[in-house]
C-alpha positions as CSV (number, residue, x, y, z in Angstrom):
1,M,-153.5,-75.0,2.3
2,K,-156.0,-76.2,5.0
3,H,-155.9,-78.6,7.8
4,L,-152.1,-79.2,7.9
5,D,-151.3,-82.2,10.1
6,R,-155.0,-83.3,10.1
7,P,-156.0,-86.8,8.7
8,L,-158.5,-87.3,5.9
9,A,-159.7,-90.9,6.2
10,R,-160.7,-93.2,3.5
11,R,-161.0,-97.0,3.3
12,S,-160.4,-99.9,0.9
13,L,-160.2,-103.7,1.1
14,I,-157.2,-105.8,0.4
15,K,-156.4,-109.5,-0.3
16,G,-153.4,-111.6,-1.3
17,A,-150.3,-113.2,0.0
18,G,-146.5,-113.2,-0.3
19,L,-143.6,-115.6,-0.1
20,G,-139.8,-115.6,-0.8
21,L,-136.2,-116.2,0.5
22,V,-133.6,-114.7,2.9
23,A,-130.0,-114.9,3.8
24,G,-127.7,-112.9,6.1
25,T,-126.5,-112.4,9.7
26,L,-128.0,-111.1,12.9
27,V,-126.7,-109.6,16.1
28,D,-128.5,-107.4,18.7
29,A,-131.9,-106.8,17.0
30,R,-135.0,-105.2,18.4
31,P,-138.1,-107.1,17.1
32,A,-141.1,-105.5,15.6
33,Q,-144.4,-106.2,17.2
34,S,-145.9,-109.5,16.1
35,A,-147.8,-109.4,12.9
36,D,-150.3,-111.8,14.4
37,A,-151.7,-109.1,16.5
38,V,-154.2,-108.1,13.7
39,S,-156.4,-110.1,11.4
40,E,-155.1,-110.6,7.9
41,D,-158.7,-110.5,6.7
42,G,-159.3,-107.1,8.4
43,E,-160.2,-103.9,6.5
44,I,-157.5,-101.6,5.6
45,W,-157.9,-98.1,7.0
46,S,-156.1,-95.2,5.2
47,S,-155.6,-91.6,5.9
48,E,-153.9,-88.5,4.5
49,Y,-151.9,-86.0,6.6
50,W,-149.8,-82.9,6.1
51,A,-146.4,-82.0,7.5
52,R,-144.6,-78.7,7.2
53,K,-141.0,-78.1,6.5
54,G,-140.8,-74.4,7.1
55,D,-143.5,-73.0,4.8
56,I,-143.5,-76.1,2.5
57,P,-146.6,-78.5,2.9
58,L,-145.6,-82.1,2.6
59,W,-148.3,-84.7,1.8
60,M,-148.3,-87.9,3.8
61,F,-150.3,-91.1,3.6
62,R,-150.9,-93.9,6.0
63,K,-152.3,-97.5,5.9
64,R,-153.0,-100.1,8.5
65,I,-155.6,-102.6,9.4
66,G,-158.4,-101.0,11.2
67,A,-158.7,-97.3,12.4
68,P,-156.6,-96.3,15.3
69,R,-158.4,-96.6,18.7
70,A,-157.7,-94.9,21.9
71,G,-155.7,-97.0,24.4
72,E,-154.8,-99.7,21.9
73,P,-151.0,-100.9,21.7
74,S,-149.1,-99.1,19.0
75,R,-147.9,-101.1,16.0
76,P,-144.4,-101.0,14.5
77,V,-144.2,-98.1,12.0
78,L,-142.8,-98.8,8.6
79,F,-142.0,-95.6,6.6
80,F,-141.6,-96.0,2.8
81,V,-139.3,-93.5,0.9
82,H,-139.7,-93.0,-2.8
83,G,-137.0,-92.4,-5.4
84,S,-136.0,-89.9,-8.0
85,S,-138.5,-90.3,-10.8
86,V,-141.7,-91.4,-9.0
87,T,-143.9,-90.4,-6.1
88,S,-145.1,-92.3,-3.2
89,R,-147.7,-93.8,-5.5
90,V,-145.2,-96.6,-6.3
91,F,-145.7,-98.1,-2.8
92,D,-149.6,-98.2,-3.1
93,L,-150.1,-99.2,-6.7
94,N,-153.3,-100.9,-7.9
95,V,-152.9,-103.2,-10.9
96,P,-156.3,-104.9,-11.5
97,G,-156.0,-108.6,-12.6
98,H,-152.3,-108.7,-11.9
99,G,-152.1,-109.5,-8.2
100,E,-151.0,-107.4,-5.3
101,Y,-148.7,-104.5,-6.0
102,S,-149.3,-102.3,-3.0
103,V,-146.3,-103.0,-0.7
104,M,-148.2,-100.8,1.8
105,N,-151.2,-103.2,1.7
106,E,-148.9,-106.1,2.1
107,F,-147.1,-104.8,5.2
108,A,-150.3,-103.5,6.7
109,R,-151.7,-107.0,6.4
110,H,-148.7,-108.2,8.5
111,G,-149.4,-105.8,11.3
112,F,-147.3,-102.8,10.4
113,D,-148.5,-99.2,10.6
114,C,-147.4,-98.1,7.1
115,W,-146.6,-94.5,6.2
116,T,-145.2,-92.7,3.2
117,M,-144.9,-89.2,1.8
118,D,-144.3,-87.1,-1.3
119,H,-141.1,-85.2,-1.0
120,E,-140.7,-81.5,-1.9
121,N,-141.6,-80.8,-5.5
122,Y,-143.2,-84.3,-5.9
123,G,-146.8,-85.4,-6.1
124,K,-149.2,-83.4,-3.9
125,S,-146.4,-81.7,-1.8
126,G,-145.5,-78.1,-2.2
127,R,-143.6,-76.8,-5.1
128,T,-140.5,-74.6,-4.6
129,S,-137.6,-73.3,-6.7
130,G,-135.3,-76.0,-5.2
131,N,-134.1,-79.2,-6.8
132,A,-135.1,-81.6,-4.0
133,D,-131.7,-83.2,-3.4
134,I,-130.9,-85.9,-0.9
135,A,-130.2,-83.4,1.9
136,S,-133.6,-81.8,1.3
137,G,-135.3,-85.3,1.4
138,A,-133.7,-85.9,4.7
139,E,-135.2,-82.7,6.0
140,D,-138.6,-83.8,4.6
141,L,-138.4,-87.0,6.6
142,K,-137.5,-84.9,9.8
143,A,-140.7,-83.0,9.4
144,A,-142.7,-86.2,8.7
145,A,-141.4,-87.9,11.7
146,E,-143.0,-85.3,14.0
147,V,-146.4,-86.2,12.6
148,V,-145.8,-90.0,12.7
149,A,-144.6,-89.7,16.4
150,R,-147.6,-87.7,17.4
151,E,-150.2,-89.9,15.6
152,T,-148.7,-93.3,16.7
153,G,-147.1,-92.5,20.0
154,R,-143.9,-94.3,18.9
155,Q,-140.5,-92.5,18.8
156,K,-138.6,-95.0,16.6
157,F,-139.6,-96.2,13.2
158,H,-138.5,-98.6,10.5
159,F,-137.6,-97.0,7.1
160,L,-137.7,-98.7,3.7
161,G,-136.3,-96.7,0.8
162,E,-135.8,-97.7,-2.8
163,S,-133.2,-96.2,-5.1
164,S,-132.6,-92.5,-4.1
165,G,-135.2,-93.1,-1.5
166,A,-132.7,-95.4,0.2
167,L,-130.2,-92.6,0.0
168,R,-132.8,-90.2,1.6
169,A,-133.5,-92.7,4.3
170,G,-129.7,-93.1,4.9
171,A,-129.1,-89.4,5.1
172,Y,-131.9,-89.1,7.6
173,A,-130.5,-92.0,9.7
174,M,-127.3,-90.0,10.0
175,L,-129.2,-86.9,10.9
176,A,-131.6,-88.4,13.5
177,P,-130.3,-91.8,14.7
178,E,-132.6,-91.6,17.7
179,R,-135.6,-92.0,15.3
180,I,-134.4,-95.2,13.5
181,D,-135.3,-98.7,14.4
182,R,-134.3,-100.8,11.4
183,L,-133.4,-99.8,7.8
184,V,-134.1,-101.5,4.5
185,F,-132.2,-100.0,1.6
186,A,-133.4,-101.4,-1.8
187,A,-131.5,-100.5,-5.1
188,F,-129.0,-98.5,-3.0
189,T,-125.7,-97.1,-4.3
190,Y,-122.7,-96.0,-2.3
191,K,-119.9,-94.6,-4.5
192,G,-121.5,-95.6,-7.8
193,E,-118.2,-97.0,-9.1
194,G,-118.7,-99.2,-12.1
195,S,-122.5,-98.4,-12.4
196,P,-123.6,-98.4,-16.1
197,T,-126.8,-96.5,-15.1
198,L,-124.9,-93.7,-13.4
199,T,-122.3,-93.6,-16.1
200,K,-125.1,-93.0,-18.7
201,R,-126.8,-90.5,-16.4
202,A,-123.6,-88.5,-15.9
203,E,-123.7,-87.6,-19.6
204,Q,-126.4,-85.0,-18.6
205,L,-124.4,-83.7,-15.5
206,E,-124.2,-80.2,-16.8
207,Y,-127.9,-80.0,-17.4
208,Y,-128.5,-81.2,-13.8
209,R,-126.2,-78.5,-12.5
210,S,-128.1,-75.8,-14.4
211,H,-131.6,-76.9,-14.2
212,N,-133.7,-77.8,-11.1
213,M,-136.3,-79.8,-13.1
214,R,-136.1,-82.5,-15.8
215,K,-138.6,-84.2,-18.1
216,R,-140.2,-87.3,-16.8
217,D,-142.7,-88.6,-19.3
218,R,-144.3,-92.0,-19.8
219,D,-141.5,-93.4,-21.7
220,M,-139.0,-92.4,-19.0
221,I,-141.2,-94.2,-16.4
222,R,-141.2,-97.3,-18.6
223,S,-137.5,-97.2,-18.8
224,I,-137.2,-97.8,-15.0
225,A,-138.4,-101.3,-15.6
226,T,-136.6,-102.0,-19.0
227,R,-133.2,-100.4,-18.8
228,D,-131.5,-103.3,-16.9
229,R,-133.3,-106.5,-17.9
230,P,-136.6,-106.3,-19.8
231,G,-139.1,-108.9,-18.6
232,T,-138.4,-108.6,-14.9
233,S,-141.4,-106.3,-14.4
234,D,-144.9,-106.7,-15.8
235,P,-145.7,-104.0,-18.4
236,A,-149.2,-103.7,-17.0
237,A,-147.7,-102.6,-13.6
238,I,-145.5,-100.0,-15.3
239,E,-148.4,-98.6,-17.3
240,A,-150.5,-98.4,-14.1
241,L,-147.7,-96.5,-12.5
242,A,-147.4,-94.1,-15.5
243,D,-151.1,-93.5,-15.3
244,V,-151.0,-92.4,-11.7
245,E,-147.7,-90.5,-12.0
246,M,-148.6,-88.5,-15.1
247,Q,-151.4,-86.7,-13.2
248,F,-148.5,-84.7,-11.6
249,G,-147.1,-83.6,-14.9
250,D,-144.0,-84.5,-16.9
251,Q,-141.4,-82.5,-14.8
252,I,-139.5,-83.9,-11.9
253,P,-136.7,-82.5,-9.8
254,T,-132.9,-83.1,-10.7
255,G,-131.4,-82.8,-7.2
256,T,-131.1,-86.7,-6.6
257,Y,-129.7,-87.2,-10.2
258,L,-127.1,-84.5,-9.5
259,D,-126.2,-86.0,-6.2
260,M,-125.9,-89.6,-7.7
261,T,-123.7,-88.4,-10.6
262,A,-121.5,-85.8,-8.9
263,N,-121.7,-86.0,-5.1
264,L,-121.5,-89.6,-4.1
265,P,-121.1,-90.9,-1.4
266,V,-123.9,-89.1,0.3
267,V,-124.4,-91.7,3.0
268,D,-121.5,-92.5,5.3
269,P,-121.9,-96.2,6.4
270,K,-119.9,-95.4,9.6
271,K,-122.6,-93.0,10.6
272,V,-125.5,-95.4,10.0
273,L,-125.9,-96.9,13.5
274,A,-129.1,-98.9,13.1
275,P,-129.5,-102.4,11.7
276,V,-129.5,-102.5,7.9
277,L,-130.8,-104.7,5.1
278,L,-129.3,-104.0,1.7
279,V,-131.3,-105.5,-1.1
280,R,-130.1,-105.7,-4.6
281,G,-131.8,-107.0,-7.7
282,E,-129.7,-109.4,-9.6
283,F,-129.6,-107.3,-12.7
284,D,-129.7,-103.8,-11.1
285,G,-127.4,-101.5,-13.0
286,I,-127.3,-98.7,-10.5
287,A,-124.7,-100.3,-8.2
288,T,-122.3,-103.2,-8.5
289,V,-122.1,-106.0,-5.9
290,A,-118.6,-104.7,-5.0
291,D,-119.9,-101.2,-4.4
292,L,-122.6,-102.5,-2.0
293,E,-120.2,-104.9,-0.3
294,A,-117.8,-101.9,0.4
295,F,-120.7,-100.1,2.1
296,F,-121.9,-103.2,3.9
297,N,-118.5,-103.9,5.3
298,L,-118.2,-100.5,7.0
299,L,-121.5,-100.6,8.7
300,P,-120.8,-100.5,12.5
301,N,-123.9,-102.6,13.6
302,G,-123.3,-106.2,13.5
303,D,-127.0,-106.7,12.8
304,R,-126.8,-106.4,9.1
305,Q,-127.8,-108.4,6.0
306,F,-127.0,-108.1,2.3
307,V,-129.5,-110.0,0.0
308,I,-129.4,-110.3,-3.8
309,L,-132.8,-111.2,-5.3
310,P,-132.9,-113.4,-8.4
311,G,-134.8,-112.5,-11.4
312,T,-135.1,-108.8,-10.4
313,A,-133.6,-105.6,-11.7
314,H,-133.6,-102.0,-10.3
315,S,-137.1,-101.7,-8.9
316,V,-137.8,-104.6,-6.6
317,V,-141.1,-103.0,-5.6
318,L,-142.3,-103.3,-9.2
319,A,-140.8,-106.6,-10.0
320,I,-142.6,-109.7,-11.1
321,N,-140.7,-111.4,-8.2
322,R,-141.6,-108.7,-5.8
323,Q,-142.7,-111.3,-3.2
324,L,-139.1,-112.1,-2.7
325,F,-138.6,-108.5,-1.6
326,W,-141.6,-108.6,0.7
327,H,-140.2,-111.8,2.3
328,V,-136.7,-110.7,3.0
329,S,-137.9,-107.3,4.2
330,R,-140.5,-108.7,6.5
331,A,-138.0,-111.3,7.9
332,F,-135.6,-108.6,8.7
333,L,-138.0,-106.2,10.2
334,T,-139.5,-108.9,12.5
335,M,-136.0,-110.4,13.6
336,P,-136.2,-111.9,17.1
337,T,-134.0,-110.3,19.8
338,P,-130.9,-112.5,20.1
339,I,-129.9,-113.7,23.5
340,A,-127.0,-111.6,24.9
341,T,-123.7,-113.5,25.4
């Protein structure tokens, strides 16, 4: 593998807008830099990077408005963390004729320096004999953080994870609290009690224990958007996701499925010290409201919010109502600093 840690630049143009709603509480927040610092009509610059976890190469991708320039102020970093059955392509999806689906484009447009990665055994990253469980994902983020810090000059970053990506981000937050600015956990699960999705998934527990890979074909990708409430995601978006995912084959690691069916909780809320936004789709079957409330109530930082998005299911990134997710996340990440009393 050549040029580890070196960027390979490419460019694209973006357009579009987002809107939505928010609810919650706030205390002692550190604000992100103003999104008004860059032009919403500017050109999106993108670049690929490589990190190393030991001997394992980990592919990273970055988007922001305009190429970095020497001496310019750094922008708030937002790192997107993917889930069990997809790669980081889910955060930069192109669905022609169906509006903006790249959440990286959306947040780059609002002044964020957006990063993501493929975890071990996913996408372009290195293949090993491991099962890429939650603990492995946290170590991936540890390696990636070194690249982000070097390239941006910032030492603390926002993290946004969906599904088991939220668990990865939470595990990393416990491992490296000094790297965490604010956290967005979408489609999160705590103990998994009462979850119809995890109850069904547990039927294959012995398979996950004895196999490090599982089948992930086009139908399985489609099921992400249909298993809870059909109609909450546009089929065109799911087909576009399947098209880009299937280039990496029909096998995906079992580690996060094993953790979510046999090892929960893997994130201790008392050890997550940063501000947290919990986002749940109204129809999400992976965690009940009660399960998430239990996690929320144990978070030690008073700067926390729990938002339920109407008309959405498990994947809020792929939802027809994804603008709601953009809105609540951006509002949380740009929270003004409260006046100390």
